N, C-alpha and C positions, 0 to 999 in steps of 0.2 A: 545439421541447426537448426535450434529450436527458437521458437517462434512463439510470441508469449499472446496467449488466447482474453484477448480484453474482453469481451463476454463472459469469462472465466472470471473477470476481477484482475487478471494479471498484468506484470509489466516487467521487462527487463534494465539491469543494473549491468554494465563490462565495466569491471573493474580488473585492472592487470591486467587485462585477455582473458579471464576466466567471466562467464556471464552465471547472472544469477535470477532467477526469477524469484519474482515476488509476490504473491497470491491472498488478498482477502479473502479472508476465510470467516468462520465463525472461531474455532481455534483462536486464529490471529489478534481477533478481535478482542479476545476474551484475553489472550496476555497482554495485550495496549491496554486494558479495561486495569489489570491486575499490574504490569507495572507502571503505570502511569500512577499511581491509586488513584483513583476514580471511581463513584461510588454507585454510576449508569451511565450506558451509554450513550444518553442524552451531553456528555458532558466536555465528548473526544472532540466534537469541530471548535471550542471555545481555548481547548488546550494547545490543540495542532495549530494552533494559527498564535503561539507562545511557546512556541518546540525550544526547549534548548536543545545543544549536543547530545547532552548524555537521552533526553526523549527522545529525538532524534532516530539513536543508534538504536533503543528498544522498542520503535514501530518500525524499523526498516528490517533487525532483526526478526520479532515477531512476523510479521510480511514474508521473511526470506524462508523461515521455517516451514510457513503456510506454500509456500512454492518447493518445498521437498530438501532444503540446504539444511542443516547441521550447525548454524554458525550463532553465536551469542552476542551480543551487545557490543562488550568490551572487542570479539574480533572485526564488529562494524566498523567499528573505530577507526582500525588497521585497513582495512581495506584501501585500496589504492584507487579512490576514487573521488572526481572532482567533489566539494561540496554541495555545489548549487546541482549537477546532477542525481547526486542521490536523495535529494529534496524531491528535483522531477519526478523522477520515478517514485520515488512512495506516492506524491502524489497522485502521478499517473493508476496506480496501483487502487487510489479510493476513490477511479473514476474524473481524476481532475484532467490536466493536456494530454494527448498524444507525442509519440516521439517527434510531430514536427510541429508542438506547439499548439494545436487547435484545441479547442474544447473536445472532447469526450461528449459521443451520441449517450444520451443518457439512459438507462437501460429502458426497456421497454415497460409499463405497470404491470402489475398481477391484474390473472381477470377479478371483475366485481371490481376494481377499486376504480376513485373518480382519473379520469380521462382512459381508463378503457374500452370500446365500444363493444357492442355484440349486436349489429345492424346484420 
């Protein structure tokens, strides 16, 4: 059994008995940016708040490819997964809710940035 590694930006989707790992990678971000026709990464948050079904499929497919699955947006639309579950898992991959519905713990700040301490 594979368990999602939240520290790596992973989440798991069970679709019809098949487990898919969704991983937020730089490549997935680039695919999302391109697939949603965004001019830069700063537009992702606003666009994800007004997501269409086709957009969700683009985002989920990019995250699944980041997790090592060769899947297209069209194939995502055919998955046997409830829509609320797919939305939850995509949000989880972006650092949203964990599998218990609790806020995911934020990643530790990079050394030298605001919020880090070097005592």
